[in-house]
NUDOMAR-848675 format. One line per 5 residues: number of its first residue (from 1); for each residue x, y, z of N, C-alpha, C. Coordinates in pm, whole numbers, plus 50000, padded with zeros to 5 digits. Atoms other than C-alpha are relative to their C-alpha. Example, Ala and Ser with C-alpha at 12.3 -4.5 7.8 and 13.67 -1.06 7.14 Angstrom:
<sites>
1> 50089 49881 50000 51230 49550 50780 50090 50120 50000  49918 49881 49994 51367 49894 50714 49923 50109 50073
</sites>
This chain:
<sites>
1> 49973 50065 50128 81565 44303 45191 50026 50106 49893  49965 49901 50101 81713 44476 44889 50061 49932 49879  49931 50046 50120 81836 44431 44535 50147 50041 50006  49857 49967 50008 82206 44446 44447 50034 50024 49854  49957 49972 50137 82363 44601 44138 50149 50031 49995
6> 49864 49964 50038 82717 44597 44008 49989 50079 49870  50010 49914 50119 82743 44885 43759 50142 50030 49950  49865 49981 50052 83064 44858 43557 50106 49986 50107  49912 50010 49884 83231 44752 43881 50127 49922 49965  49873 50067 50028 83597 44657 43867 50097 50015 50115
11> 49894 49995 49899 83897 44586 44085 50132 49968 49933  49866 50019 50056 84252 44633 43964 50102 50017 50112  49896 49993 49898 84540 44554 44196 50122 50073 49944  49881 49926 50048 84849 44777 44174 50102 49904 49939  49899 50080 50068 85099 44638 43925 49946 49883 49919
16> 50058 50112 50074 84856 44381 43780 49981 50035 49853  50014 49977 50144 84843 44340 43402 49855 50020 49960  50141 49988 50033 84466 44305 43398 49919 50006 50130  50082 49991 49879 84180 44371 43642 49962 49862 50052  50050 50124 49941 84081 44098 43886 49851 49984 49970
21> 50140 49995 50044 83722 44199 43808 49991 50114 49900  49995 49904 50110 83661 44382 43481 49860 50044 49958  50125 49937 50045 83358 44611 43432 49880 49906 50016  50108 50094 49972 83108 44379 43599 49866 50072 50004  50139 49951 49999 82745 44460 43516 49911 49883 50036
26> 50082 50112 49953 82515 44237 43718 49894 50054 50095  50110 49958 49913 82174 44296 43874 49941 49877 50068  50053 50108 49918 82052 44072 44156 49870 50050 50061  50132 49952 49959 81683 44103 44230 49978 49981 50150  50037 50009 49859 81532 44153 44573 49952 49858 50032
31> 50040 50134 49961 81507 43812 44740 50057 49888 49916  49945 50102 50091 81703 43631 44468 50122 49932 50061  49881 50076 49963 81961 43360 44530 50089 49994 49876  49908 49992 50114 82247 43444 44292 50130 49929 50035  49875 50072 49980 82546 43213 44260 50104 50050 49901
36> 49886 49967 50084 82882 43334 44127 50089 49878 49993  49924 50123 50015 83075 43041 43984 50107 50018 49894  49891 49995 50096 83398 42990 43796 50123 49936 50059  49877 50062 49950 83747 42844 43825 50076 50094 50093  49918 49918 49911 84006 42969 44074 50060 50117 49922
41> 49942 49882 50063 84120 43322 43994 49909 50070 49901  50091 49939 50099 83811 43414 43791 49943 50133 50047  50051 49873 49949 83716 43706 44018 49873 49989 50081  50128 50014 49930 83413 43561 44194 50010 50045 50146  49984 49959 49860 83544 43603 44551 50033 50148 50011
46> 49970 49856 49999 83684 43946 44469 49873 50080 49981  50128 49931 50020 83339 44051 44342 49919 50001 50129  50075 50009 49875 83182 43930 44666 50060 50092 50105  49934 49917 49901 83441 44109 44878 49985 50149 49967  50031 49861 50038 83384 44430 44679 49861 50038 50051
51> 50136 49974 49952 83014 44403 44764 49998 50015 50151  49993 49994 49854 83104 44346 45129 50076 50123 50050  49918 49887 49958 83340 44646 45133 50137 49960 50049  49870 50049 49957 83644 44430 45204 50107 50018 49893  49909 49966 50109 83800 44508 44865 49954 50131 49939
56> 50035 49871 50060 83813 44851 44705 49947 49979 49859  50054 49997 50136 83599 44902 44396 50072 50115 49927  49917 49897 50063 83845 45086 44169 49937 50061 49876  50075 49939 50110 83597 45151 43889 49854 49960 50011  50142 50029 49993 83220 45165 43853 49944 50020 50140
61> 50067 49982 49871 82981 45143 44146 49923 49875 50039  50078 50111 49946 82788 44902 44367 49882 50059 50077  50122 49951 49937 82429 44956 44478 49937 49887 50082  50086 50089 49923 82231 44788 44756 49869 50074 50018  50126 49926 50005 81871 44886 44703 50023 50130 49925
66> 49981 49869 50062 81871 45257 44625 50126 50070 50049  49881 49938 49941 82195 45321 44816 50125 49965 49922  49868 50023 50058 82531 45364 44650 50096 49973 50116  49916 50039 49887 82756 45172 44888 50146 49984 49960  49866 50021 50054 83071 45183 44675 50110 50036 50099
71> 49896 49953 49909 83265 45374 44939 49958 49990 50147  50045 50017 49862 83070 45277 45253 50086 49896 50072  49931 50099 49918 83236 45090 45535 49916 49872 50006  50076 50126 49994 83141 44720 45567 49887 50002 50102  50100 50000 49894 82950 44783 45893 49876 50080 49964
76> 50112 49915 50039 82726 45035 45716 49921 49944 49883  50065 50054 50120 82613 44804 45435 49885 49905 50029  50108 50092 49958 82368 44583 45631 50010 49867 49925  49976 50131 50060 82521 44262 45502 50053 49906 50109  49939 50100 49912 82621 43939 45674 50076 49903 49912
81> 49913 50079 50086 82908 43735 45536 50050 49875 50070  49943 50126 49952 83016 43375 45579 50125 49975 49917  49873 50018 50070 83382 43322 45491 50032 49851 49984  49956 50137 50022 83555 43010 45367 50068 49944 50124  49937 50045 49875 83759 42993 45687 49915 50043 50118
86> 50081 49967 49883 83612 43009 46036 50059 50124 50068  49955 49883 49924 83629 43327 46242 49920 50005 50129  50078 50013 49877 83487 43214 46576 50081 50046 50120  49935 49962 49874 83562 43346 46922 50025 49872 50080  49971 50129 49936 83741 43053 47093 49950 49989 50144
91> 50040 50004 49859 83636 43153 47446 49849 49999 50018  50146 49996 49991 83263 43169 47362 49940 49866 49959  50074 50118 50042 83012 42888 47333 49944 50019 49860  50062 49993 50133 82844 42807 47002 49884 50100 50003  50115 49910 49991 82528 42988 47116 50044 50145 50010
96> 49952 49862 49985 82724 43297 47221 50065 50051 49872  49944 49962 50129 82918 43300 46893 49891 50039 49901  50106 49975 50097 82599 43281 46691 49920 50126 50034  50081 49886 49961 82424 43550 46895 50077 50126 50031  49918 49887 49958 82716 43788 46946 49960 50130 49929
101> 50036 49878 50073 82620 44034 46670 49867 50056 50047  50130 49954 49949 82265 44047 46805 50017 50067 50137  49975 49941 49869 82398 44118 47153 50057 50140 49987  49941 49868 50026 82608 44406 47020 49893 50098 49953  50109 49916 50050 82296 44536 46843 49891 50022 50103
106> 50093 49983 49888 82114 44522 47182 49863 49937 49974  50123 50079 50015 81855 44268 47069 49973 49930 50132  50035 50059 49871 81667 44130 47369 50048 49855 50007  49950 50136 49982 81793 43803 47516 49899 49897 49952  50104 50096 50042 81461 43631 47449 49999 49983 49849
111> 49999 50009 50147 81463 43716 47078 50131 49941 49951  49868 50051 50039 81834 43644 47056 50004 49848 50014  50001 50145 49978 81789 43297 47204 49911 49929 49898  50093 50060 50095 81495 43228 46973 50063 49988 49862  49936 50002 50133 81688 43321 46658 50115 49900 49996
116> 49888 50094 49995 81993 43121 46765 49949 49857 49996  50054 50136 49997 81783 42813 46839 49943 49961 49864  50056 50029 50133 81603 42838 46504 50112 49968 49900  49888 50026 50091 81933 42860 46315 50069 49869 50035  49936 50125 49958 82078 42575 46522 49923 49879 49951
121> 50082 50111 50050 81787 42351 46425 50023 49979 49851  49981 50011 50145 81832 42428 46057 50137 49943 49966  49863 50042 50029 82205 42359 46076 50044 49879 50082  49972 50120 49922 82181 42055 46304 50108 50026 50106  49903 49962 49898 82368 42229 46585 49939 50004 50141
126> 50067 49989 49870 82118 42197 46871 50080 49934 50112  49928 50072 49896 82334 41947 47058 50136 50061 50034  49865 49944 49983 82642 42170 47035 49998 50143 50052  50012 49858 49965 82511 42507 47157 50085 50040 50119  49924 49966 49879 82700 42489 47486 50148 49965 49988
131> 49859 50035 50019 83028 42365 47341 50081 50120 49953  49907 49899 50052 83333 42577 47262 50048 49954 49861  49956 50037 50135 83468 42586 46903 50107 49891 49995  49893 50098 50003 83772 42375 46997 49947 49857 50013  50059 50132 49984 83535 42084 47073 49920 49957 49877
136> 50076 50028 50121 83385 42092 46722 50092 49957 49886  49926 50032 50122 83495 41945 46393 50003 50122 49909  49992 49888 50092 83588 42173 46104 49866 50032 49935  50131 49978 50062 83251 42123 45940 49901 50062 50096  50091 49943 49902 83065 42201 46260 50033 50147 50025
141> 49961 49860 49980 83265 42521 46307 49949 50087 49885  50048 49922 50112 83172 42633 45958 49849 50022 50008  50145 49983 49985 82806 42572 46031 49967 50102 50108  50019 49895 49899 82837 42787 46343 50019 50138 49936  49976 49872 50069 82983 43064 46126 49881 50036 49910
146> 50119 49975 50082 82686 43026 45890 49883 50043 50087  50109 49964 49911 82445 43037 46180 50012 50142 50053  49977 49864 49951 82603 43359 46306 49951 50104 49899  50050 49908 50103 82521 43525 45973 49849 49992 49987  50143 50020 50020 82174 43375 45949 49917 50074 50105
151> 50082 49942 49894 82052 43504 46286 49989 50152 49988  50003 49854 50010 82129 43865 46192 49887 50050 49912  50107 49962 50093 81861 43869 45918 50030 50134 49931  49960 49875 50065 82044 44135 45714 49925 50021 49868  50058 49977 50132 81942 44289 45382 50057 49903 49897
156> 49933 50086 50099 82194 44073 45195 50089 49899 50072  49907 50103 49957 82365 43741 45271 50112 49989 49898  49886 50026 50087 82714 43697 45128 50069 49872 50050  49942 50128 49959 82857 43344 45130 50113 49963 49905  49881 50031 50079 83208 43263 45012 50042 49856 50026
161> 49971 50143 49991 83231 42885 44963 49981 49946 50143  50018 50037 49860 83076 42813 45305 49999 49849 50025  50012 50144 49980 83047 42438 45245 50128 49924 49970  49878 50066 50048 83404 42368 45138 50062 49906 50102  49938 50084 49897 83500 42210 45472 49909 49888 50050
166> 50092 50105 49958 83202 41976 45500 50024 49873 49919  49989 50125 50075 83208 41609 45405 49886 49993 49899  50090 50003 50115 83016 41508 45092 49852 49990 50039  50140 50020 49962 82696 41387 45261 49944 50122 50069  50046 49882 49926 82671 41684 45498 49993 50122 49909
171> 50001 49888 50095 82750 41920 45214 49869 50003 49923  50125 50008 50076 82447 41799 45018 49883 50044 50088  50112 49965 49914 82210 41827 45315 50004 50147 50042  49989 49861 49956 82346 42166 45425 49963 50097 49890  50036 49908 50108 82312 42325 45082 49849 50001 49980
176> 50146 50003 50007 81949 42209 45080 49940 50087 50109  50048 49919 49889 81900 42371 45419 50020 50149 49973  49974 49859 50031 82060 42697 45304 49900 50051 49899  50095 49958 50103 81842 42712 44994 49860 50013 50057  50133 49995 49940 81528 42635 45196 49986 50120 50093
181> 50002 49886 49909 81616 42895 45459 49991 50131 49923  50001 49877 50080 81686 43161 45197 49863 50022 49937  50131 49987 50062 81357 43089 45024 49895 50043 50102  50097 49966 49896 81166 43111 45351 50016 50143 50047  49976 49865 49951 81330 43434 45466 49993 50104 49889
186> 50006 49908 50113 81340 43587 45118 50110 50103 49999  49889 49904 49993 81675 43754 45183 50090 49984 49878  49910 50001 50115 81886 43846 44881 50132 49935 50039  49879 50076 49966 82182 43608 44874 50094 49993 49880  49895 50016 50102 82507 43616 44677 50095 49894 50053
191> 49931 50120 49954 82686 43284 44698 50111 49967 49902  49884 50030 50084 83033 43207 44566 50039 49855 50016  49949 50137 49996 83148 42858 44475 50076 49970 49872  49935 50050 50121 83382 42683 44234 49934 49872 49953  50066 50127 50027 83155 42378 44241 49874 50025 49916
196> 50114 49968 50086 82921 42399 43942 49877 49917 50033  50118 50077 49956 82697 42122 44080 49929 50075 50112  50057 49917 49894 82646 42337 44390 49926 50119 49939  50062 49885 50064 82571 42633 44166 49868 49963 49933  50119 50042 50076 82320 42442 43953 49885 49962 50093
201> 50105 50049 49912 82130 42301 44250 49948 50105 50096  50039 49903 49899 82114 42613 44467 49946 50130 49943  50028 49865 50044 82086 42926 44255 49869 50017 49925  50110 49960 50089 81778 43099 44116 50059 50035 49864  49920 49975 50121 82029 43230 43864 50146 49978 50034
206> 49857 50026 49984 82396 43160 43810 50077 50093 49907  49912 49915 50079 82664 43403 43691 50135 49929 49986  49875 50071 50027 82965 43237 43527 50107 50102 49965  49891 49907 50025 83295 43428 43540 50125 49926 49954  49870 50051 50043 83629 43374 43373 50094 50119 49982
211> 49898 49895 50014 83941 43592 43404 49943 50139 50029  50057 49872 49960 83740 43867 43573 49886 50049 49916  50106 49959 50091 83481 43884 43296 49877 49912 50017  50126 50073 49993 83115 43785 43319 49974 49935 49864  50022 50074 50124 83055 43513 43059 49852 49984 49967
216> 50143 50021 50021 82684 43446 43105 49931 49999 50136  50082 50009 49881 82412 43488 43366 49860 49959 49959  50131 50053 50037 82090 43287 43350 49959 49898 50105  50044 50107 49911 81888 43020 43524 50089 49878 49978  49915 50118 50017 82071 42691 43584 49968 49918 49876
221> 50036 50082 50116 81875 42501 43317 50031 50071 49870  49968 49925 50123 81920 42780 43061 50150 49994 49971  49855 50013 50021 82297 42768 43117 50034 49861 49946  49973 50138 50044 82290 42391 43069 49952 49978 49857  50060 50025 50132 82063 42397 42763 50054 50092 49891
226> 49957 49902 50101 82198 42710 42591 50124 50076 50048  49878 49928 49960 82557 42791 42696 50039 50102 49894  49973 49890 50093 82664 43121 42541 50131 49982 49924  49871 50016 50065 83018 43012 42456 50065 49869 50043  49931 50126 49973 83267 42727 42470 50039 49987 50147
231> 49960 50010 49861 83385 42814 42819 49883 49956 50087  50117 50037 49920 83037 42798 42971 49957 49857 49968  50038 50136 50041 82963 42482 42771 50086 49896 50069  49910 50095 49939 83269 42308 42909 49999 50002 50151  49996 49986 49855 83228 42438 43264 49873 49950 50067
236> 50128 50037 49940 82857 42377 43329 49960 49861 49955  50038 50138 50029 82751 42014 43350 50099 49904 50061  49913 50100 49939 82887 41710 43531 49948 49861 49967  49873 49965 50064 83041 41529 43356 49983 50111 49897  50003 49886 50091 83132 41811 43123 49952 49960 49861
241> 50039 50020 50140 82999 41850 42771 50120 49951 49919  49898 50041 50096 83196 41666 42502 50016 50110 49895  49973 49896 50099 83359 41931 42280 50084 49940 49888  49938 50069 50113 83447 41798 41936 50036 50100 49891  49960 49914 50111 83651 42016 41696 49961 49937 49868
246> 50051 50054 50126 83505 41980 41349 50038 50091 49884  49977 49925 50123 83584 42085 40992 49866 50024 49932  50124 49964 50069 83314 42264 40795 50020 49983 49851  49990 50024 50144 83252 42147 40438 49861 49986 49941  50130 50004 50069 82949 42219 40216 49883 49996 50098
251> 50111 49991 49906 82731 42302 40515 49994 49888 50101  49996 50110 49903 82823 41988 40708 50125 50013 50087  49884 50006 49909 83052 41946 41009 50054 49858 49998  49936 50132 50005 83301 41659 40995 50093 49984 50119  49910 50040 49890 83458 41497 41301 50064 49870 49955
256> 49942 50117 50065 83702 41259 41136 49914 49961 49882  50088 50043 50108 83479 41053 40908 49853 50005 50039  50139 49985 49955 83164 41135 41108 49943 50130 49945  50066 49883 50058 82934 41370 40914 49882 50040 50088  50110 49945 49921 82704 41594 41116 49937 50114 49919
261> 50064 49894 50078 82457 41792 40900 49960 50118 50089  50035 49881 49925 82407 42151 41016 49888 50076 49930  50099 49911 50063 82105 42378 40957 50069 50110 49920  49938 49902 50090 82172 42628 40679 50038 50129 50072  49972 49871 49936 82151 42935 40902 50122 49991 50091
266> 49883 50017 49913 82409 42793 41143 50127 49990 49917  49884 50012 50087 82648 42692 40867 50038 50135 49938  49974 49870 50062 82611 43039 40713 50068 50096 50096  49942 49908 49902 82711 43211 41038 50144 49963 50036  49864 50044 49965 83029 43007 41080 50102 50066 49909
271> 49896 49933 50078 83342 43189 40968 50119 49909 49973  49889 50094 50018 83571 42886 40982 49962 49868 50062  50029 50127 49933 83600 42566 41178 49901 50021 50114  50097 49995 49891 83333 42486 41436 50037 49895 50105  49988 50100 49894 83324 42296 41763 49860 49952 50036
276> 50129 50057 49967 83037 42061 41831 49998 49962 50149  50017 50035 49859 82910 42022 42188 49895 49892 50013  50092 50112 49982 82749 41695 42287 49995 49965 50149  50016 50039 49861 82611 41635 42636 50012 49847 50011  49984 50145 49986 82689 41287 42775 49873 49920 49976
281> 50125 50073 50019 82320 41192 42763 49952 50000 49855  50047 49988 50138 82290 41284 42393 50054 49890 49908  49948 50111 50079 82492 40984 42271 49908 49877 50016  50050 50136 49980 82356 40637 42210 50106 49903 49947  49899 50100 50035 82561 40320 42174 49948 49913 49885
286> 50032 50089 50111 82560 40131 41846 50100 49885 49995  49907 50113 50008 82719 39794 41766 50126 50037 49921  49872 49972 50065 83081 39791 41653 49993 49979 49850  50012 50029 50144 82970 39657 41312 49919 50105 49926  50083 49897 50063 82742 39956 41249 50086 50101 49925
291> 49930 49894 50074 82837 40230 41003 49962 50139 50052  50040 49872 49942 82665 40502 41208 50103 50046 50103  49915 49946 49895 82862 40735 41437 50147 49975 49973  49858 50029 50017 83231 40679 41500 50044 49900 50106  49955 50111 49917 83421 40391 41654 50085 50050 50115
296> 49922 49969 49882 83562 40412 42005 50033 49871 50075  49964 50111 49912 83731 40182 42253 49974 50041 50143  50037 49970 49862 83595 40169 42608 50125 49996 50088  49888 49997 49905 83849 40274 42872 49954 49979 50143  50054 50013 49864 83634 40299 43186 49848 49999 49992
301> 50144 49995 49979 83275 40220 43281 49976 50030 50148  50023 49954 49863 83170 40411 43592 49858 49965 50040  50132 50047 49959 82880 40224 43752 49949 50083 50118  50057 49918 49893 82651 40447 43962 49870 49941 50054  50122 50064 49953 82363 40204 44018 49888 50016 49900
306> 50112 49978 50091 82065 40355 43833 50048 50033 49859  49944 49970 50131 82288 40473 43550 50151 49982 50006  49855 50020 50008 82651 40468 43437 50058 50102 49903  49928 49916 50094 82911 40679 43261 50108 49917 49932  49900 50071 50080 83122 40534 42982 50102 50100 49950
311> 49890 49917 50051 83461 40685 42899 50070 49920 49891  49944 50072 50115 83608 40596 42561 50090 50091 49920  49909 49925 50088 83880 40701 42317 49969 49960 49856  50030 50030 50139 83827 40726 41940 50104 49907 49937  49909 50092 50069 83975 40453 41719 50069 50067 49881
316> 49945 49933 50118 84036 40690 41427 50130 50072 50040  49872 49937 49964 84408 40786 41444 50001 50151 49978  50002 49856 50029 84328 41128 41296 49935 50080 50113  50066 49931 49890 84123 41209 41609 50079 49990 50130  49924 50027 49877 84391 41102 41858 50040 50129 50071
321> 49959 49875 49936 84516 41457 41919 49889 50102 50008  50112 49907 50006 84173 41615 41874 49901 49974 50113  50097 50039 49897 83945 41424 42113 50072 49907 50097  49928 50083 49903 84113 41295 42428 49913 49885 50048  50093 50106 49963 83806 41101 42536 49857 50049 49982
326> 50143 49970 50008 83429 41087 42494 49933 49944 50125  50072 50042 49880 83193 41064 42793 49854 49981 49962  50137 50036 50038 82856 40892 42754 49924 49959 50126  50087 50043 49890 82572 40864 43006 49910 49888 49950  50080 50117 50037 82398 40527 42994 49899 49969 50109
331> 50100 50042 49904 82075 40417 43160 50026 49855 50041  49989 50138 49954 82075 40104 43371 50144 49957 50022  49868 50057 49975 82373 39874 43398 50051 49935 49871  49958 50048 50132 82542 39834 43059 50097 49882 50012  49911 50117 50004 82715 39510 42972 50119 50033 49909
336> 49883 49956 50076 83034 39677 42854 50124 49984 50088  49876 50021 49925 83392 39607 42955 50113 50083 49939  49883 49926 50045 83725 39785 42928 50062 49931 49879  49940 50054 50122 83878 39741 42583 49901 49963 49892  50103 50035 50099 83547 39670 42410 49983 50115 49901
341> 50020 49898 50104 83483 39851 42081 49851 50015 49972  50139 49969 50032 83150 40023 42016 50000 50123 49908  50012 49878 50079 83020 40307 41802 49909 50098 50073  50080 49895 49939 82890 40636 41935 49918 50070 49893  50093 49939 50096 82586 40770 41753 49933 50118 50069
346> 50064 49884 49938 82442 41114 41812 49886 50051 49914  50113 49935 50067 82123 41298 41725 50043 50141 49962  49956 49865 50040 82214 41607 41517 49919 50111 50067  50083 49899 49935 81924 41790 41683 50042 50031 50142  49955 49979 49862 82095 41756 42024 50139 50060 50006
351> 49863 49950 50006 82426 41905 41908 50002 50152 50016  49976 49857 49987 82541 42250 42020 50116 50036 49907  49898 49961 50097 82748 42438 41762 50061 50134 50041  49928 49880 49961 83016 42696 41846 50104 50035 49895  49892 49955 50087 83252 42905 41637 50133 49974 50072
356> 49876 50039 49932 83596 42765 41718 50089 50120 50030  49911 49885 49983 83783 43093 41671 49954 50093 50112  50052 49905 49900 83557 43319 41881 49946 49931 50125  50060 50073 49889 83408 43050 42104 49852 50025 50017  50140 49963 49983 83062 43202 42057 49906 49893 49945
361> 50102 50096 50041 82748 42992 42023 49942 50039 49864  50061 49977 50131 82612 42954 41668 49859 49941 49994  50131 50066 50009 82318 42718 41723 49895 50080 50076  50111 49924 49941 81976 42855 41819 49977 49958 50144
</sites>
């Protein structure tokens, strides 16, 4: 087991206008489950491949424990990697695929079989150990690839979207198994995904990247409760945070004719217009005849059983090009229909405030 450190690490491809990864400073503690998350092209997979030695680190350095591995070959880094695509030997059984690296390392057959069986149980592969990869579904093949990494018990696990080929139900159960296994073994794990729900439910901490730059790294709840900027605010959370452009006047923020009072210190830090962030659960529904909040027309009600999500568009014509839609989380089963008019009321204390120009967080 070992810690991992990116020290000003970067990767610039020849001819590229900007680095794929730009001066990444990130420390991953021994035994920690760190998730790298962000949209396609943000640099998360490149960062992982730099750590694995599959991409050249063109600036800065990478440490595993006390070792500088920046220029080490992949085989010398004591890592095990699970790729997005499968890389199984077609002529070998599932058990032989999973235990192949141990066989090369001259681990005894008894220990090899024990480790393979343990991983197979965790990944629900016991019934498939004697099959060849061609007899498996895509999701089963990916679980074999995961098992092959797990049995090696390396210093660091690297996982590049390993669940992308699983169906929804199996994806949920497998990510729980991965998190439980990592916690039990205590092996430092770096996990890449574009799925922020996966990131929030699996990681001890989550690092959010955009355009090769680290935006914020923190615990999942801290990212949700205190996003550092507009990008993190809009990316973390499902459904996403409502972002409402607002005009600042006499210390108050105005969204159309909706006045939102701001604390003095926040208003004083704003240099121009602000953007208000409202989580879907922070709204409450008021009657259409109320003067509180602002009027909207319901477009969709997404019933989920125990709760529901309401999607609505503002009635104020001045907001038509500003707010495309508002998303509201409702408890229970609301008696609302498409086309119905209601008013959305918010608690000023639940509002996140960002500087529109810089995108930086202003609220405490």
